C-alpha positions in Angstrom: -17.7 -5.5 17.9 -15.7 -4.5 20.5 -12.1 -6.5 20.6 -10.0 -6.5 23.7 -7.2 -4.3 23.4 -4.6 -7.2 24.8 -4.7 -8.3 21.1 -2.7 -11.8 20.4 1.0 -11.3 20.1 2.9 -12.5 17.0 4.6 -15.8 19.0 0.8 -16.4 20.0 -0.7 -16.2 16.6 2.2 -17.6 15.1 2.0 -20.8 17.1 -1.9 -21.2 16.9 -1.5 -20.7 13.4 1.0 -23.6 13.0 -1.6 -25.9 14.1 -3.3 -25.2 10.7 -0.7 -24.4 8.1 -0.7 -27.2 6.4 -4.3 -26.4 5.3 -3.8 -22.6 4.9 -4.5 -21.3 2.2 -2.6 -19.0 -0.2 -3.1 -15.3 -1.2 -4.4 -14.8 -4.5 -1.3 -14.0 -7.3 -1.5 -12.1 -10.5 1.0 -11.5 -12.8 1.9 -8.4 -14.6 4.8 -8.6 -17.4 7.9 -6.9 -17.4 8.7 -4.5 -20.7 10.3 -6.6 -23.6 14.3 -5.5 -21.6 13.0 -7.1 -18.5 12.4 -3.7 -16.9 9.6 -2.2 -14.5 7.8 1.3 -13.9 5.2 2.2 -12.4 3.5 4.9 -10.0 2.2 4.9 -6.4 -0.4 7.2 -5.3 -2.6 7.1 -1.8 -5.4 8.9 0.0 -7.0 10.7 -3.1 -10.7 9.9 -3.6 -11.8 13.7 -3.3 -14.0 14.1 -6.6 -10.9 15.8 -7.8 -11.1 18.5 -5.1 -7.9 19.2 -2.9 -6.1 19.1 -5.3 -6.6 15.4 -6.7 -7.5 16.5 -10.4 -3.9 18.3 -10.8 -1.7 15.5 -9.2 -4.0 13.1 -11.4 -2.6 15.7 -14.3 1.3 15.5 -12.9 0.6 11.4 -12.7 0.2 11.5 -16.4 2.7 13.4 -17.3 5.3 11.5 -15.1 3.9 8.3 -16.3 3.6 9.0 -19.9 7.6 10.4 -19.5 8.1 6.4 -17.8 5.8 4.5 -19.6 4.4 2.9 -16.9 3.7 -0.7 -16.3 0.9 -0.2 -13.5 -0.2 1.9 -10.8 -0.7 0.9 -7.2 -2.9 2.6 -4.6 -1.9 2.7 -1.2 -5.6 3.0 0.2 -8.2 5.6 1.6 -9.3 5.0 -2.1 -12.7 7.4 -1.7 -13.4 9.9 1.4 -15.1 10.3 3.9 -16.9 6.8 4.2 -15.7 4.6 0.9 -18.7 3.7 -1.0 -22.0 2.8 -0.7 -21.4 0.3 -3.0 -21.7 -0.6 -6.7 -23.4 1.9 -7.8 -21.8 4.9 -6.2 -21.4 7.9 -8.4 -18.4 8.7 -6.6 -16.3 5.7 -8.3 -16.6 7.4 -11.4 -16.3 11.1 -9.8 -13.1 10.0 -7.8 -11.4 7.6 -9.7 -12.5 7.1 -13.4 -13.4 10.6 -13.9 -10.3 12.1 -12.7 -7.1 9.6 -14.1 -8.1 9.8 -17.2 -4.4 10.7 -18.8 -3.6 7.7 -21.3 -0.6 7.1 -19.8 -2.8 5.9 -16.5 -5.0 3.8 -18.2 -3.4 0.6 -16.9 -3.9 -1.9 -14.3 -4.6 -0.2 -10.5 -3.6 -2.6 -7.8 -5.4 -1.4 -4.9 -5.7 -2.2 -1.4 -8.2 -0.9 1.4 -8.0 2.0 3.7 -9.5 2.8 6.9 -11.8 5.0 5.4 -12.9 2.4 2.7 -13.5 0.6 5.6 -16.5 2.9 6.8 -18.4 2.3 3.7 -19.7 -0.9 2.0 -16.0 -2.8 1.6 -17.8 -5.8 -0.5 -18.2 -3.2 -3.4 -14.8 -2.1 -3.3 -13.8 -5.6 -3.8 -16.8 -6.7 -6.2 -15.7 -7.3 -10.1 -18.5 -5.3 -11.2 -16.4 -2.3 -10.8 -13.4 -3.9 -12.6 -16.4 -4.3 -15.5 -17.1 -0.6 -15.0 -13.6 0.3 -15.5 -11.2 -2.7 -15.9 -8.2 -1.3 -14.7 -9.6 -1.6 -11.2 -8.6 -4.5 -9.2 -8.8 -4.6 -5.4 -8.6 -7.2 -2.8 -8.2 -7.3 0.9 -4.4 -9.2 0.3 -2.5 -10.5 -2.4 0.6 -11.1 -4.3 2.1 -9.6 -7.4 4.1 -11.1 -9.5 6.0 -8.7 -11.4 8.1 -9.5 -14.0 9.8 -12.8 -14.3 11.7 -13.2 -10.6 12.4 -9.1 -10.9 9.9 -8.3 -8.0 6.8 -9.9 -6.0 4.7 -7.5 -4.5 2.5 -8.3 -1.1 -0.8 -6.0 -0.7 -1.6 -6.6 2.7 -5.1 -5.4 4.3 -3.9 -3.1 7.5 -7.0 -1.5 8.7 -7.7 -4.9 10.7 -4.8 -4.4 12.7 -5.1 -1.2 14.6 -7.2 -2.2 17.5 -8.9 1.4 17.9 -10.9 0.7 14.8 -12.5 -2.1 17.1 -12.3 -0.3 20.9 -12.9 3.2 19.9 -14.8 3.9 16.6 -16.2 7.0 18.0 -19.2 7.9 15.5 -17.6 6.0 12.6 -19.5 2.8 11.5 -16.5 -0.4 9.9 -17.9 -2.6 8.0 -16.0 -5.8 9.4 -17.6 -8.4 6.8 -15.1 -10.8 6.2 -12.6 -9.6 9.1 -14.6 -11.3 12.0 -13.6 -13.0 14.2 -10.4 -10.9 14.2 -8.0 -12.9 16.3 -8.0 -15.7 13.3 -8.1 -13.4 10.3 -5.1 -11.8 11.2 -3.3 -15.1 12.5 -4.2 -16.3 8.7 -3.0 -13.5 7.1 0.2 -13.2 8.8 0.8 -16.9 7.7 -0.4 -16.0 4.3 2.6 -13.4 4.1 4.8 -15.0 5.9 4.6 -18.1 3.7 4.8 -16.2 0.5 7.9 -14.1 1.7 9.3 -17.5 2.5 9.0 -18.8 -1.1 9.6 -16.2 -2.7 12.6 -16.3 -5.2 12.0 -12.6 -6.5 15.1 -10.5 -7.0 13.2 -7.5 -4.8 10.5 -7.6 -1.9 8.2 -5.0 -1.6 4.9 -5.0 0.8 2.6 -2.2 0.1 -0.2 -1.9 2.8 -2.4 1.6 3.6 -1.1 1.8 7.3 2.4 3.1 8.9 5.2 1.8 10.2 7.6 4.2 10.5 6.3 7.4 10.0 6.8 11.2 11.6 3.4 12.5 10.4 0.3 12.9 11.6 -0.5 9.4 12.4 2.7 8.7 13.2 3.5 4.7 13.7 1.2 1.7 13.8 1.9 0.0 17.0 0.1 -3.3 15.9 2.1 -3.4 12.6 5.4 -2.5 14.2 4.6 -5.4 16.7 2.9 -8.2 14.3 4.0 -7.5 10.9 7.5 -5.6 10.7 9.3 -9.1 12.6 8.2 -11.3 9.5 9.2 -8.4 6.7 12.6 -8.4 8.6 12.9 -12.0 8.8 12.6 -12.4 4.9 14.3 -9.7 3.6 11.9 -7.3 2.5 13.7 -4.1 0.5 10.4 -1.7 1.0 7.3 -1.1 2.9 5.2 1.4 1.1 2.3 2.6 2.6 -0.2 5.7 2.8 -2.4 6.6 5.4 0.0 10.1 6.5 -1.0 12.5 4.1 2.4 13.4 3.3 5.7 11.8 1.1 8.1 10.2 3.4 11.1 8.1 3.5 12.7 6.4 6.3 15.9 4.3 6.1 16.0 2.7 9.3 19.0 1.8 11.1 17.3 -1.2 12.4 16.7 -3.2 9.1 17.8 -2.5 5.3 13.6 -1.9 4.9 13.1 1.2 3.3 9.9 2.6 4.9 8.2 4.9 1.9 5.2 6.5 2.3 2.9 7.9 -0.6 -0.6 9.6 0.9 -0.4 12.9 -0.9 -3.1 12.1 -3.6 -5.3 14.8 -2.3 -6.0 16.4 0.8 -2.6 17.4 2.8 -0.7 19.9 4.7 -1.5 18.9 8.4 1.8 20.8 9.3 1.9 18.4 12.8 5.5 17.0 11.9 7.0 14.5 15.1 11.1 14.3 15.4 12.6 11.9 13.8 16.4 10.7 14.0 18.1 12.8 11.3 19.9 9.3 10.7 17.3 7.7 9.5 14.7 10.7 8.1 15.9 10.9 4.4 13.0 12.8 3.1 9.7 14.5 4.5 7.2 16.6 2.3 3.8 17.7 4.0 2.0 18.0 0.7 0.4 16.8 -2.2 2.1 14.8 -4.6 3.0 10.6 -5.8 5.8 8.6 -6.1 7.5 6.7 -9.2 9.4 3.1 -9.0 11.6 1.9 -12.0 13.3 -1.1 -11.4 15.5 -4.2 -13.1 16.9 -7.5 -11.3 20.3 -5.2 -10.5 18.5 -1.9 -9.7 15.6 0.2 -8.2 14.9 4.2 -8.4 12.5 5.8 -6.4 11.6 9.7 -7.2 8.7 12.0 -5.2 7.0 14.2 -6.7 4.7 17.3 -5.6 1.4 18.3 -7.1 3.4 20.4 -10.1 5.4 17.5 -11.1 8.2 18.8 -9.7 11.0 16.3 -8.6 11.8 16.4 -4.6 13.5 13.2 -4.1 15.0 10.5 -5.5 17.3 7.9 -4.3 18.9 4.3 -5.6 19.6 1.2 -4.6 21.7 -2.1 -6.6 21.8 -5.9 -5.9 24.4 -8.0 -7.7 22.7 -10.4 -9.8 24.7 -13.2 -8.9 23.5 -12.3 -4.7 21.9 -15.4 -3.1 18.3 -14.9 -3.6 
């Protein structure tokens, strides 16, 4: 389906949506308990599914080691779970070859919370969303968009399906075939999704608000900024005081601290093939870290503080930062 590049702006989408907000369905919610002391820890990896090649197995090995050290509670995938064209169906052996047979460490036998990437949309999208995969490997939890309540009021993590935002996949798909079942009509899908995200963020009482999507909002990497997300999603994240936006898509590790808002933009897309070596110039005041290679990210958090670290394919710590909130602060 060809869609005009003149997509509805955020104000138009929200204005149309307000007419239906009373009957709007909420995003699915899941609960993940914190540790007995109230803390949480998890790993983030993206752009990984290459049957162990391009150092995917080596990244997985180091994830297992760091995961054991941190006693991680779960793992987040930022999408592009199976290259090059997603899964062909629920019986595709790539599910085992790129997931179950790769992330075998004891510490990684935890729940995985997963979003779709653009490469996943080039295959059978319904396969990755199917409960059949969860029956095959209970770690697998993949939906288009959903909310994870992580710990009692510690964090809410909003997983957002970003691929349908990108106009070129509809207007200039090249030789790719995208599976748009469940997305069309596109304008209605995006309108409802934005309203659901806004409603969830507005009602959130969590100390930390995190949004996870596949596509970049701010990045100096190969793909760079995603204009549609900057126009449609970013204003909502800013309005409701989101702390972190975490993505993949660019095959790198990256930390941008924007001068426009307190949001920290974190890219963890180094799960396998990387080294594109085409970094764009960026304001050095904002660019806190950039690594054009393979690796992953860890997050440790309590209600009072969050610590984030990036690791390379050998498990070396490349970058870390932390931030704190006063427990008495208004939410």
